[in-house]
All heavy atoms as a GROMACS GRO file, in nm:
protein
  586
    1MET      N    1   7.760  14.227   8.052
    1MET     CA    2   7.894  14.216   8.000
    1MET      C    3   7.886  14.153   7.860
    1MET      O    4   7.818  14.054   7.840
    1MET     CB    5   7.976  14.128   8.094
    1MET     CG    6   8.123  14.154   8.086
    1MET     SD    7   8.216  14.058   8.208
    1MET     CE    8   8.162  14.128   8.361
    2PRO      N    9   7.958  14.207   7.760
    2PRO     CA   10   7.951  14.153   7.624
    2PRO      C   11   8.023  14.018   7.613
    2PRO      O   12   8.108  13.988   7.696
    2PRO     CB   13   8.020  14.259   7.542
    2PRO     CG   14   8.115  14.323   7.636
    2PRO     CD   15   8.047  14.323   7.770
    3PRO      N   16   7.989  13.939   7.513
    3PRO     CA   17   8.057  13.811   7.494
    3PRO      C   18   8.207  13.833   7.469
    3PRO      O   19   8.249  13.936   7.419
    3PRO     CB   20   7.993  13.751   7.369
    3PRO     CG   21   7.862  13.821   7.358
    3PRO     CD   22   7.882  13.959   7.417
    4GLY      N   23   8.289  13.735   7.510
    4GLY     CA   24   8.433  13.741   7.490
    4GLY      C   25   8.472  13.712   7.347
    4GLY      O   26   8.386  13.696   7.260
    5PRO      N   27   8.604  13.704   7.319
    5PRO     CA   28   8.652  13.682   7.183
    5PRO      C   29   8.597  13.553   7.118
    5PRO      O   30   8.580  13.548   7.000
    5PRO     CB   31   8.802  13.671   7.199
    5PRO     CG   32   8.834  13.734   7.329
    5PRO     CD   33   8.710  13.719   7.414
    6SER      N   34   8.566  13.454   7.200
    6SER     CA   35   8.512  13.329   7.144
    6SER      C   36   8.361  13.331   7.132
    6SER      O   37   8.301  13.234   7.092
    6SER     CB   38   8.556  13.211   7.232
    6SER     OG   39   8.499  13.225   7.361
    7GLY      N   40   8.298  13.445   7.168
    7GLY     CA   41   8.153  13.453   7.163
    7GLY      C   42   8.085  13.397   7.286
    7GLY      O   43   7.964  13.389   7.293
    8ILE      N   44   8.163  13.360   7.387
    8ILE     CA   45   8.110  13.302   7.508
    8ILE      C   46   8.098  13.410   7.615
    8ILE      O   47   8.185  13.495   7.628
    8ILE     CB   48   8.199  13.187   7.556
    8ILE    CG1   49   8.198  13.082   7.445
    8ILE    CG2   50   8.156  13.134   7.690
    8ILE    CD1   51   8.251  12.951   7.474
    9GLU      N   52   7.991  13.408   7.687
    9GLU     CA   53   7.967  13.506   7.791
    9GLU      C   54   8.075  13.497   7.898
    9GLU      O   55   8.096  13.394   7.958
    9GLU     CB   56   7.829  13.482   7.855
    9GLU     CG   57   7.784  13.591   7.944
    9GLU     CD   58   7.746  13.717   7.869
    9GLU    OE1   59   7.707  13.711   7.753
    9GLU    OE2   60   7.759  13.825   7.930
   10PRO      N   61   8.150  13.605   7.921
   10PRO     CA   62   8.258  13.602   8.020
   10PRO      C   63   8.206  13.612   8.163
   10PRO      O   64   8.095  13.660   8.186
   10PRO     CB   65   8.341  13.725   7.986
   10PRO     CG   66   8.244  13.818   7.925
   10PRO     CD   67   8.142  13.732   7.853
   11LYS      N   68   8.284  13.562   8.256
   11LYS     CA   69   8.253  13.575   8.397
   11LYS      C   70   8.367  13.652   8.462
   11LYS      O   71   8.481  13.609   8.455
   11LYS     CB   72   8.244  13.437   8.463
   11LYS     CG   73   8.129  13.352   8.414
   11LYS     CD   74   8.124  13.223   8.493
   11LYS     CE   75   8.175  13.111   8.407
   11LYS     NZ   76   8.177  12.983   8.472
   12PRO      N   77   8.339  13.768   8.520
   12PRO     CA   78   8.447  13.843   8.587
   12PRO      C   79   8.504  13.761   8.703
   12PRO      O   80   8.432  13.698   8.776
   12PRO     CB   81   8.379  13.968   8.639
   12PRO     CG   82   8.245  13.972   8.579
   12PRO     CD   83   8.212  13.834   8.532
   13THR      N   84   8.636  13.762   8.716
   13THR     CA   85   8.700  13.695   8.828
   13THR      C   86   8.801  13.791   8.887
   13THR      O   87   8.825  13.899   8.835
   13THR     CB   88   8.773  13.568   8.780
   13THR    OG1   89   8.874  13.606   8.687
   13THR    CG2   90   8.679  13.469   8.716
   14GLY      N   91   8.859  13.752   8.997
   14GLY     CA   92   8.954  13.841   9.067
   14GLY      C   93   9.075  13.878   8.985
   14GLY      O   94   9.110  13.994   8.971
   15GLU      N   95   9.144  13.780   8.926
   15GLU     CA   96   9.269  13.804   8.857
   15GLU      C   97   9.254  13.836   8.710
   15GLU      O   98   9.321  13.920   8.657
   15GLU     CB   99   9.362  13.683   8.871
   15GLU     CG  100   9.412  13.659   9.012
   15GLU     CD  101   9.514  13.762   9.055
   15GLU    OE1  102   9.597  13.802   8.973
   15GLU    OE2  103   9.508  13.803   9.171
   16SER      N  104   9.164  13.769   8.644
   16SER     CA  105   9.151  13.789   8.500
   16SER      C  106   9.008  13.827   8.464
   16SER      O  107   8.913  13.797   8.537
   16SER     CB  108   9.194  13.664   8.423
   16SER     OG  109   9.107  13.558   8.454
   17PHE      N  110   8.992  13.888   8.351
   17PHE     CA  111   8.860  13.934   8.308
   17PHE      C  112   8.775  13.821   8.255
   17PHE      O  113   8.657  13.811   8.283
   17PHE     CB  114   8.877  14.044   8.202
   17PHE     CG  115   8.747  14.105   8.163
   17PHE    CD1  116   8.682  14.194   8.247
   17PHE    CD2  117   8.688  14.075   8.042
   17PHE    CE1  118   8.564  14.253   8.212
   17PHE    CE2  119   8.569  14.133   8.006
   17PHE     CZ  120   8.505  14.222   8.090
   18TYR      N  121   8.836  13.729   8.178
   18TYR     CA  122   8.760  13.620   8.119
   18TYR      C  123   8.795  13.486   8.185
   18TYR      O  124   8.909  13.456   8.209
   18TYR     CB  125   8.791  13.607   7.970
   18TYR     CG  126   8.738  13.725   7.890
   18TYR    CD1  127   8.822  13.824   7.843
   18TYR    CD2  128   8.602  13.736   7.865
   18TYR    CE1  129   8.773  13.930   7.772
   18TYR    CE2  130   8.553  13.843   7.794
   18TYR     CZ  131   8.637  13.940   7.749
   18TYR     OH  132   8.587  14.045   7.679
   19GLN      N  133   8.693  13.411   8.217
   19GLN     CA  134   8.711  13.275   8.267
   19GLN      C  135   8.618  13.189   8.186
   19GLN      O  136   8.501  13.218   8.174
   19GLN     CB  137   8.679  13.265   8.414
   19GLN     CG  138   8.689  13.123   8.464
   19GLN     CD  139   8.655  13.113   8.612
   19GLN    OE1  140   8.663  13.208   8.686
   19GLN    NE2  141   8.611  12.997   8.654
   20HIS      N  142   8.672  13.084   8.128
   20HIS     CA  143   8.591  12.997   8.043
   20HIS      C  144   8.625  12.854   8.075
   20HIS      O  145   8.742  12.819   8.086
   20HIS     CB  146   8.621  13.029   7.896
   20HIS     CG  147   8.556  12.932   7.802
   20HIS    ND1  148   8.423  12.935   7.776
   20HIS    CD2  149   8.607  12.832   7.729
   20HIS    CE1  150   8.395  12.838   7.690
   20HIS    NE2  151   8.505  12.775   7.661
   21GLU      N  152   8.523  12.769   8.091
   21GLU     CA  153   8.546  12.630   8.117
   21GLU      C  154   8.469  12.548   8.015
   21GLU      O  155   8.355  12.580   7.982
   21GLU     CB  156   8.496  12.592   8.257
   21GLU     CG  157   8.577  12.652   8.369
   21GLU     CD  158   8.528  12.610   8.504
   21GLU    OE1  159   8.438  12.523   8.513
   21GLU    OE2  160   8.578  12.663   8.602
   22GLU      N  161   8.534  12.444   7.964
   22GLU     CA  162   8.467  12.349   7.877
   22GLU      C  163   8.494  12.210   7.930
   22GLU      O  164   8.602  12.182   7.981
   22GLU     CB  165   8.520  12.358   7.734
   22GLU     CG  166   8.477  12.482   7.663
   22GLU     CD  167   8.516  12.478   7.516
   22GLU    OE1  168   8.508  12.371   7.455
   22GLU    OE2  169   8.554  12.585   7.466
   23PHE      N  170   8.395  12.125   7.920
   23PHE     CA  171   8.408  11.988   7.968
   23PHE      C  172   8.383  11.892   7.854
   23PHE      O  173   8.289  11.910   7.776
   23PHE     CB  174   8.309  11.960   8.083
   23PHE     CG  175   8.339  12.047   8.202
   23PHE    CD1  176   8.277  12.170   8.217
   23PHE    CD2  177   8.427  12.006   8.300
   23PHE    CE1  178   8.303  12.250   8.326
   23PHE    CE2  179   8.454  12.086   8.410
   23PHE     CZ  180   8.392  12.208   8.421
   24VAL      N  181   8.466  11.790   7.842
   24VAL     CA  182   8.452  11.688   7.739
   24VAL      C  183   8.450  11.555   7.812
   24VAL      O  184   8.534  11.529   7.898
   24VAL     CB  185   8.569  11.692   7.639
   24VAL    CG1  186   8.556  11.583   7.535
   24VAL    CG2  187   8.577  11.829   7.573
   25GLU      N  188   8.356  11.469   7.775
   25GLU     CA  189   8.351  11.337   7.836
   25GLU      C  190   8.482  11.262   7.802
   25GLU      O  191   8.551  11.297   7.709
   25GLU     CB  192   8.230  11.258   7.785
   25GLU     CG  193   8.098  11.315   7.832
   25GLU     CD  194   8.084  11.316   7.984
   25GLU    OE1  195   8.121  11.217   8.050
   25GLU    OE2  196   8.038  11.418   8.035
   26ASN      N  197   8.510  11.158   7.878
   26ASN     CA  198   8.635  11.083   7.856
   26ASN      C  199   8.649  11.043   7.710
   26ASN      O  200   8.555  10.994   7.648
   26ASN     CB  201   8.636  10.958   7.943
   26ASN     CG  202   8.660  10.992   8.087
   26ASN    OD1  203   8.715  11.096   8.119
   26ASN    ND2  204   8.617  10.904   8.177
   27VAL      N  205   8.766  11.066   7.656
   27VAL     CA  206   8.795  11.037   7.517
   27VAL      C  207   8.916  10.942   7.514
   27VAL      O  208   9.017  10.971   7.574
   27VAL     CB  209   8.829  11.165   7.437
   27VAL    CG1  210   8.867  11.131   7.294
   27VAL    CG2  211   8.714  11.264   7.443
   28THR      N  212   8.900  10.832   7.447
   28THR     CA  213   9.011  10.737   7.435
   28THR      C  214   9.099  10.784   7.320
   28THR      O  215   9.053  10.797   7.207
   28THR     CB  216   8.960  10.594   7.408
   28THR    OG1  217   8.875  10.556   7.517
   28THR    CG2  218   9.075  10.497   7.396
   29ILE      N  219   9.226  10.811   7.349
   29ILE     CA  220   9.317  10.864   7.247
   29ILE      C  221   9.424  10.764   7.209
   29ILE      O  222   9.514  10.796   7.134
   29ILE     CB  223   9.382  10.997   7.293
   29ILE    CG1  224   9.460  10.976   7.424
   29ILE    CG2  225   9.280  11.106   7.307
   29ILE    CD1  226   9.541  11.093   7.467
   30GLY      N  227   9.415  10.644   7.261
   30GLY     CA  228   9.515  10.543   7.228
   30GLY      C  229   9.614  10.526   7.341
   30GLY      O  230   9.604  10.588   7.446
   31ASN      N  231   9.711  10.440   7.318
   31ASN     CA  232   9.807  10.408   7.422
   31ASN      C  233   9.934  10.494   7.404
   31ASN      O  234  10.036  10.450   7.353
   31ASN     CB  235   9.842  10.259   7.417
   31ASN     CG  236   9.920  10.216   7.537
   31ASN    OD1  237   9.976  10.298   7.611
   31ASN    ND2  238   9.927  10.086   7.559
   32TYR      N  239   9.924  10.619   7.449
   32TYR     CA  240  10.041  10.706   7.443
   32TYR      C  241  10.147  10.665   7.542
   32TYR      O  242  10.264  10.697   7.524
   32TYR     CB  243   9.999  10.852   7.466
   32TYR     CG  244   9.952  10.919   7.338
   32TYR    CD1  245   9.822  10.904   7.293
   32TYR    CD2  246  10.040  10.995   7.263
   32TYR    CE1  247   9.780  10.963   7.176
   32TYR    CE2  248   9.999  11.054   7.145
   32TYR     CZ  249   9.868  11.038   7.102
   32TYR     OH  250   9.827  11.096   6.987
   33ALA      N  251  10.109  10.597   7.648
   33ALA     CA  252  10.208  10.550   7.745
   33ALA      C  253  10.306  10.456   7.678
   33ALA      O  254  10.428  10.464   7.698
   33ALA     CB  255  10.140  10.480   7.863
   34GLU      N  256  10.256  10.368   7.594
   34GLU     CA  257  10.344  10.276   7.520
   34GLU      C  258  10.428  10.352   7.416
   34GLU      O  259  10.549  10.332   7.406
   34GLU     CB  260  10.261  10.169   7.450
   34GLU     CG  261  10.345  10.069   7.372
   34GLU     CD  262  10.261   9.964   7.302
   34GLU    OE1  263  10.145   9.992   7.270
   34GLU    OE2  264  10.314   9.856   7.279
   35LEU      N  265  10.362  10.444   7.346
   35LEU     CA  266  10.432  10.521   7.244
   35LEU      C  267  10.547  10.603   7.302
   35LEU      O  268  10.656  10.609   7.247
   35LEU     CB  269  10.332  10.614   7.174
   35LEU     CG  270  10.389  10.708   7.070
   35LEU    CD1  271  10.433  10.628   6.946
   35LEU    CD2  272  10.289  10.814   7.031
   36LEU      N  273  10.524  10.662   7.421
   36LEU     CA  274  10.624  10.747   7.485
   36LEU      C  275  10.714  10.672   7.582
   36LEU      O  276  10.796  10.731   7.651
   36LEU     CB  277  10.556  10.864   7.557
   36LEU     CG  278  10.471  10.956   7.468
   36LEU    CD1  279  10.395  11.056   7.552
   36LEU    CD2  280  10.560  11.026   7.367
   37GLN      N  281  10.696  10.540   7.591
   37GLN     CA  282  10.773  10.452   7.678
   37GLN      C  283  10.769  10.499   7.824
   37GLN      O  284  10.870  10.517   7.890
   37GLN     CB  285  10.917  10.441   7.628
   37GLN     CG  286  10.925  10.383   7.488
   37GLN     CD  287  11.066  10.375   7.436
   37GLN    OE1  288  11.159  10.430   7.491
   37GLN    NE2  289  11.082  10.302   7.325
   38VAL      N  290  10.647  10.520   7.873
   38VAL     CA  291  10.625  10.563   8.012
   38VAL      C  292  10.641  10.442   8.104
   38VAL      O  293  10.588  10.335   8.076
   38VAL     CB  294  10.482  10.622   8.026
   38VAL    CG1  295  10.451  10.653   8.171
   38VAL    CG2  296  10.467  10.745   7.938
   39PRO      N  297  10.716  10.455   8.214
   39PRO     CA  298  10.732  10.344   8.307
   39PRO      C  299  10.602  10.310   8.379
   39PRO      O  300  10.520  10.397   8.401
   39PRO     CB  301  10.840  10.392   8.404
   39PRO     CG  302  10.837  10.541   8.395
   39PRO     CD  303  10.792  10.574   8.258
   40PRO      N  304  10.583  10.185   8.420
   40PRO     CA  305  10.462  10.143   8.490
   40PRO      C  306  10.433  10.224   8.616
   40PRO      O  307  10.318  10.237   8.658
   40PRO     CB  308  10.488   9.997   8.524
   40PRO     CG  309  10.588   9.952   8.424
   40PRO     CD  310  10.672  10.072   8.394
   41SER      N  311  10.534  10.283   8.678
   41SER     CA  312  10.513  10.362   8.799
   41SER      C  313  10.430  10.489   8.771
   41SER      O  314  10.382  10.552   8.865
   41SER     CB  315  10.646  10.400   8.862
   41SER     OG  316  10.724  10.478   8.773
   42PHE      N  317  10.412  10.524   8.646
   42PHE     CA  318  10.333  10.643   8.611
   42PHE      C  319  10.182  10.613   8.599
   42PHE      O  320  10.106  10.702   8.571
   42PHE     CB  321  10.385  10.702   8.481
   42PHE     CG  322  10.502  10.794   8.498
   42PHE    CD1  323  10.616  10.752   8.566
   42PHE    CD2  324  10.500  10.924   8.449
   42PHE    CE1  325  10.726  10.835   8.583
   42PHE    CE2  326  10.610  11.006   8.465
   42PHE     CZ  327  10.723  10.962   8.531
   43ILE      N  328  10.141  10.488   8.614
   43ILE     CA  329  10.000  10.455   8.606
   43ILE      C  330   9.924  10.530   8.715
   43ILE      O  331   9.966  10.536   8.830
   43ILE     CB  332   9.977  10.304   8.621
   43ILE    CG1  333  10.031  10.232   8.494
   43ILE    CG2  334   9.832  10.269   8.642
   43ILE    CD1  335  10.023  10.080   8.501
   44GLY      N  336   9.814  10.592   8.676
   44GLY     CA  337   9.732  10.664   8.774
   44GLY      C  338   9.673  10.792   8.715
   44GLY      O  339   9.672  10.813   8.594
   45GLU      N  340   9.620  10.875   8.803
   45GLU     CA  341   9.556  11.001   8.764
   45GLU      C  342   9.660  11.112   8.759
   45GLU      O  343   9.742  11.127   8.850
   45GLU     CB  344   9.446  11.036   8.865
   45GLU     CG  345   9.338  10.930   8.879
   45GLU     CD  346   9.260  10.910   8.752
   45GLU    OE1  347   9.225  11.009   8.685
   45GLU    OE2  348   9.234  10.793   8.718
   46TRP      N  349   9.652  11.194   8.654
   46TRP     CA  350   9.746  11.304   8.635
   46TRP      C  351   9.672  11.428   8.590
   46TRP      O  352   9.560  11.421   8.540
   46TRP     CB  353   9.850  11.266   8.529
   46TRP     CG  354   9.944  11.161   8.573
   46TRP    CD1  355   9.926  11.027   8.566
   46TRP    CD2  356  10.070  11.182   8.636
   46TRP    NE1  357  10.034  10.961   8.617
   46TRP    CE2  358  10.125  11.053   8.661
   46TRP    CE3  359  10.144  11.293   8.670
   46TRP    CZ2  360  10.247  11.035   8.720
   46TRP    CZ3  361  10.268  11.275   8.729
   46TRP    CH2  362  10.319  11.147   8.754
   47ARG      N  363   9.735  11.543   8.606
   47ARG     CA  364   9.684  11.669   8.551
   47ARG      C  365   9.796  11.730   8.465
   47ARG      O  366   9.909  11.745   8.511
   47ARG     CB  367   9.648  11.766   8.661
   47ARG     CG  368   9.530  11.723   8.739
   47ARG     CD  369   9.495  11.826   8.842
   47ARG     NE  370   9.389  11.776   8.929
   47ARG     CZ  371   9.359  11.828   9.044
   47ARG    NH1  372   9.428  11.929   9.092
   47ARG    NH2  373   9.262  11.778   9.116
   48LEU      N  374   9.762  11.765   8.345
   48LEU     CA  375   9.856  11.827   8.253
   48LEU      C  376   9.823  11.977   8.248
   48LEU      O  377   9.707  12.014   8.225
   48LEU     CB  378   9.843  11.767   8.114
   48LEU     CG  379   9.924  11.828   8.003
   48LEU    CD1  380  10.072  11.804   8.026
   48LEU    CD2  381   9.883  11.769   7.868
   49PHE      N  382   9.921  12.061   8.275
   49PHE     CA  383   9.901  12.207   8.271
   49PHE      C  384   9.974  12.264   8.151
   49PHE      O  385  10.092  12.231   8.127
   49PHE     CB  386   9.953  12.273   8.400
   49PHE     CG  387   9.871  12.236   8.519
   49PHE    CD1  388   9.903  12.126   8.596
   49PHE    CD2  389   9.761  12.313   8.556
   49PHE    CE1  390   9.828  12.091   8.707
   49PHE    CE2  391   9.687  12.278   8.667
   49PHE     CZ  392   9.720  12.168   8.742
   50PHE      N  393   9.903  12.345   8.074
   50PHE     CA  394   9.958  12.406   7.954
   50PHE      C  395   9.938  12.557   7.964
   50PHE      O  396   9.823  12.603   7.968
   50PHE     CB  397   9.892  12.349   7.830
   50PHE     CG  398   9.942  12.403   7.702
   50PHE    CD1  399  10.070  12.378   7.658
   50PHE    CD2  400   9.860  12.482   7.622
   50PHE    CE1  401  10.118  12.429   7.539
   50PHE    CE2  402   9.905  12.534   7.502
   50PHE     CZ  403  10.034  12.508   7.459
   51SER      N  404  10.046  12.631   7.972
   51SER     CA  405  10.037  12.777   7.987
   51SER      C  406  10.088  12.843   7.860
   51SER      O  407  10.189  12.800   7.802
   51SER     CB  408  10.121  12.821   8.106
   51SER     OG  409  10.114  12.961   8.121
   52PHE      N  410  10.018  12.946   7.813
   52PHE     CA  411  10.060  13.015   7.692
   52PHE      C  412  10.010  13.160   7.696
   52PHE      O  413   9.924  13.196   7.775
   52PHE     CB  414  10.009  12.945   7.565
   52PHE     CG  415   9.859  12.931   7.562
   52PHE    CD1  416   9.781  13.020   7.492
   52PHE    CD2  417   9.796  12.827   7.627
   52PHE    CE1  418   9.645  13.008   7.486
   52PHE    CE2  419   9.659  12.812   7.624
   52PHE     CZ  420   9.583  12.904   7.553
   53ALA      N  421  10.068  13.243   7.611
   53ALA     CA  422  10.031  13.383   7.603
   53ALA      C  423   9.998  13.419   7.459
   53ALA      O  424  10.061  13.368   7.366
   53ALA     CB  425  10.142  13.473   7.655
   54THR      N  426   9.898  13.504   7.440
   54THR     CA  427   9.860  13.551   7.308
   54THR      C  428   9.837  13.702   7.314
   54THR      O  429   9.819  13.758   7.423
   54THR     CB  430   9.731  13.485   7.257
   54THR    OG1  431   9.626  13.511   7.350
   54THR    CG2  432   9.749  13.336   7.239
   55ASN      N  433   9.840  13.767   7.201
   55ASN     CA  434   9.806  13.907   7.193
   55ASN      C  435   9.667  13.921   7.134
   55ASN      O  436   9.637  13.867   7.029
   55ASN     CB  437   9.906  13.984   7.105
   55ASN     CG  438  10.038  14.003   7.175
   55ASN    OD1  439  10.041  14.035   7.292
   55ASN    ND2  440  10.147  13.982   7.104
   56ARG      N  441   9.580  13.994   7.207
   56ARG     CA  442   9.445  14.019   7.161
   56ARG      C  443   9.421  14.167   7.157
   56ARG      O  444   9.420  14.234   7.261
   56ARG     CB  445   9.344  13.951   7.254
   56ARG     CG  446   9.356  13.802   7.253
   56ARG     CD  447   9.244  13.737   7.329
   56ARG     NE  448   9.266  13.595   7.330
   56ARG     CZ  449   9.230  13.516   7.430
   56ARG    NH1  450   9.170  13.567   7.535
   56ARG    NH2  451   9.255  13.388   7.424
   57ASN      N  452   9.405  14.221   7.038
   57ASN     CA  453   9.384  14.366   7.021
   57ASN      C  454   9.498  14.443   7.086
   57ASN      O  455   9.476  14.544   7.153
   57ASN     CB  456   9.250  14.409   7.076
   57ASN     CG  457   9.135  14.345   7.003
   57ASN    OD1  458   9.141  14.323   6.882
   57ASN    ND2  459   9.029  14.315   7.074
   58GLY      N  460   9.621  14.393   7.071
   58GLY     CA  461   9.738  14.462   7.125
   58GLY      C  462   9.762  14.442   7.273
   58GLY      O  463   9.850  14.502   7.332
   59VAL      N  464   9.682  14.358   7.337
   59VAL     CA  465   9.696  14.334   7.481
   59VAL      C  466   9.744  14.190   7.501
   59VAL      O  467   9.686  14.095   7.447
   59VAL     CB  468   9.561  14.354   7.555
   59VAL    CG1  469   9.575  14.320   7.702
   59VAL    CG2  470   9.511  14.496   7.536
   60ARG      N  471   9.851  14.174   7.577
   60ARG     CA  472   9.904  14.040   7.607
   60ARG      C  473   9.811  13.972   7.708
   60ARG      O  474   9.782  14.024   7.816
   60ARG     CB  475  10.044  14.049   7.664
   60ARG     CG  476  10.107  13.914   7.694
   60ARG     CD  477  10.247  13.936   7.753
   60ARG     NE  478  10.300  13.814   7.809
   60ARG     CZ  479  10.375  13.727   7.743
   60ARG    NH1  480  10.407  13.751   7.617
   60ARG    NH2  481  10.420  13.618   7.801
   61VAL      N  482   9.766  13.851   7.674
   61VAL     CA  483   9.677  13.774   7.759
   61VAL      C  484   9.743  13.640   7.788
   61VAL      O  485   9.783  13.570   7.695
   61VAL     CB  486   9.540  13.751   7.690
   61VAL    CG1  487   9.450  13.667   7.778
   61VAL    CG2  488   9.476  13.884   7.657
   62GLU      N  489   9.760  13.608   7.916
   62GLU     CA  490   9.817  13.480   7.954
   62GLU      C  491   9.704  13.385   7.994
   62GLU      O  492   9.611  13.423   8.064
   62GLU     CB  493   9.916  13.497   8.070
   62GLU     CG  494  10.038  13.577   8.028
   62GLU     CD  495  10.142  13.586   8.136
   62GLU    OE1  496  10.136  13.506   8.233
   62GLU    OE2  497  10.233  13.670   8.123
   63GLU      N  498   9.713  13.261   7.947
   63GLU     CA  499   9.612  13.160   7.975
   63GLU      C  500   9.677  13.032   8.023
   63GLU      O  501   9.794  13.007   7.993
   63GLU     CB  502   9.529  13.132   7.849
   63GLU     CG  503   9.457  13.254   7.798
   63GLU     CD  504   9.370  13.222   7.678
   63GLU    OE1  505   9.280  13.137   7.691
   63GLU    OE2  506   9.395  13.279   7.571
   64CYS      N  507   9.603  12.954   8.096
   64CYS     CA  508   9.649  12.825   8.143
   64CYS      C  509   9.537  12.724   8.128
   64CYS      O  510   9.425  12.750   8.167
   64CYS     CB  511   9.695  12.836   8.288
   64CYS     SG  512   9.759  12.682   8.353
   65LEU      N  513   9.569  12.609   8.070
   65LEU     CA  514   9.473  12.501   8.056
   65LEU      C  515   9.513  12.388   8.150
   65LEU      O  516   9.631  12.357   8.164
   65LEU     CB  517   9.472  12.446   7.913
   65LEU     CG  518   9.440  12.545   7.803
   65LEU    CD1  519   9.454  12.476   7.668
   65LEU    CD2  520   9.300  12.602   7.818
   66MET      N  521   9.416  12.326   8.214
   66MET     CA  522   9.439  12.208   8.297
   66MET      C  523   9.364  12.094   8.234
   66MET      O  524   9.244  12.102   8.209
   66MET     CB  525   9.393  12.230   8.440
   66MET     CG  526   9.436  12.122   8.538
   66MET     SD  527   9.336  11.974   8.545
   66MET     CE  528   9.184  12.035   8.612
   67ILE      N  529   9.436  11.988   8.201
   67ILE     CA  530   9.377  11.872   8.136
   67ILE      C  531   9.394  11.750   8.223
   67ILE      O  532   9.506  11.702   8.242
   67ILE     CB  533   9.444  11.849   7.997
   67ILE    CG1  534   9.435  11.977   7.913
   67ILE    CG2  535   9.384  11.730   7.926
   67ILE    CD1  536   9.541  11.992   7.812
   68PRO      N  537   9.283  11.699   8.281
   68PRO     CA  538   9.296  11.578   8.363
   68PRO      C  539   9.317  11.457   8.270
   68PRO      O  540   9.258  11.450   8.162
   68PRO     CB  541   9.164  11.570   8.437
   68PRO     CG  542   9.068  11.649   8.356
   68PRO     CD  543   9.147  11.751   8.281
   69MET      N  544   9.400  11.365   8.312
   69MET     CA  545   9.425  11.248   8.228
   69MET      C  546   9.454  11.126   8.317
   69MET      O  547   9.492  11.139   8.431
   69MET     CB  548   9.538  11.271   8.131
   69MET     CG  549   9.668  11.318   8.196
   69MET     SD  550   9.790  11.367   8.078
   69MET     CE  551   9.869  11.213   8.044
   70THR      N  552   9.432  11.010   8.260
   70THR     CA  553   9.457  10.885   8.330
   70THR      C  554   9.551  10.799   8.247
   70THR      O  555   9.528  10.779   8.130
   70THR     CB  556   9.324  10.807   8.352
   70THR    OG1  557   9.236  10.888   8.426
   70THR    CG2  558   9.348  10.678   8.425
   71VAL      N  559   9.658  10.751   8.311
   71VAL     CA  560   9.742  10.650   8.248
   71VAL      C  561   9.694  10.518   8.305
   71VAL      O  562   9.709  10.490   8.424
   71VAL     CB  563   9.891  10.674   8.283
   71VAL    CG1  564   9.978  10.563   8.222
   71VAL    CG2  565   9.937  10.811   8.232
   72ALA      N  566   9.628  10.437   8.219
   72ALA     CA  567   9.565  10.316   8.264
   72ALA      C  568   9.650  10.192   8.247
   72ALA      O  569   9.638  10.094   8.321
   72ALA     CB  570   9.431  10.296   8.192
   73GLU      N  571   9.737  10.193   8.146
   73GLU     CA  572   9.822  10.077   8.124
   73GLU      C  573   9.945  10.118   8.044
   73GLU      O  574   9.942  10.221   7.976
   73GLU     CB  575   9.744   9.968   8.047
   73GLU     CG  576   9.695  10.012   7.911
   73GLU     CD  577   9.620   9.903   7.839
   73GLU    OE1  578   9.683   9.802   7.805
   73GLU    OE2  579   9.499   9.917   7.821
   74VAL      N  580  10.049  10.042   8.054
   74VAL     CA  581  10.171  10.068   7.974
   74VAL      C  582  10.215   9.941   7.906
   74VAL      O  583  10.175   9.832   7.947
   74VAL     CB  584  10.284  10.126   8.059
   74VAL    CG1  585  10.252  10.268   8.098
   74VAL    CG2  586  10.317  10.043   8.178
   0.00000   0.00000   0.00000
């Protein structure tokens, strides 16, 4: 199978043609809980899902990203 649009070798899956995973070690991005005035009850482990669609060579492709995150303090 040829590399995908990003040059990464695709893996065929049941629903979509391309599946790509990237892992990044924990990155400290600052205290967004304080900036966004998050209540203390939100402390804990969360998953952020981001869904979007793009056109690639005239074909609509829908993608979803899952970003694990931790709210450690407010």
